[in-house]
N, C-alpha and C positions, 0 to 999 in steps of 0.2 A: 669217820664220824666227825661232826663240828664240835670244835672246842670253843664252848661260849664262857662268858664270864661267870655265869651260875655254876657250871661245872668246876671252873677253876677255884672259885671261892669255896664251894663245898669239899672238894677233894684235898685243898691244902689246909683245911682246919686243922687245929691241934690234934695229933693222932689219939690222944685219951678220949675224944669225942666220937671217934669212927671205930666201930666194932670189927667190921670187915668190909672189903672191897671185892666184888665179883665181876670180871670182865669176860664178856662173850665175844669170841671170834668166829670167823666162817669155819666150816666143817665141824661144827659142834665142840670146838675147843674152848674150854673155860678155865680161867686162871682165879684162884681165890686167895686172899691174904690180907695182911695187915699193912697199912702204908708204912713204909720204912724210910722214905725219903721223898722229898719234893722241893721243886725249884720253879720260879716263876719265869725266868729269862735265861735261856729258852725254857718253855714250859715242859716239864718232865716229872713223872711220877714213878716211883719204885714201889713194889710190894713185896712182902716177905711171905713166902708160902707156907702155911702152917705144916702141912703133911709131907713136905719134901725134905728128905735128909741130905741129898747130895749139895754140897756148897755151891757147885757150879751152877745148880738149877733153882736153888733156894729163892733168889731174888730175880724179879721180873720187872723189866720196864714196861709200862703200858704202851702199846703201839695203838696211838689214838687214830692213826690213819687207817688201820685195818679193824679196829674194834667195832663191833655191831652195837654193843650195849655195855654201859658202865652202871652197876648198882651199888650204891653206898649205903650200908646198914649202920645205924648209929645205936649207941648204948641206950638211949632214951626210947627206942623202939620206932623211930622215923626211918624210913626207907625213901631214898631219892634214886631215881632211875633216869638215866640219859641214854637216848638210843639213837642211832643213825637214822636219818629221815627215810631211808629206804629199807629198814629192817623191821619186820614184823615177827615177833616171837611165836 
């Protein structure tokens, strides 16, 4: 999926603004969690998965190259969805 400035600005907001991030990958794989770490150069976002107990699986680096959709849910009720241009849900 394309990483544009809007996506970068939204997903790197202070973590207290974002309730959860849901990433959809091919083969119906979905990863959901809280932003635990982000950096702009090189651009990288890691999420902490809520329901995963195994420490080795708990943190997930978003693979934007393979992601089909990234949905950002905010505490104020706003939802922002970024999708690959070839993806239809």
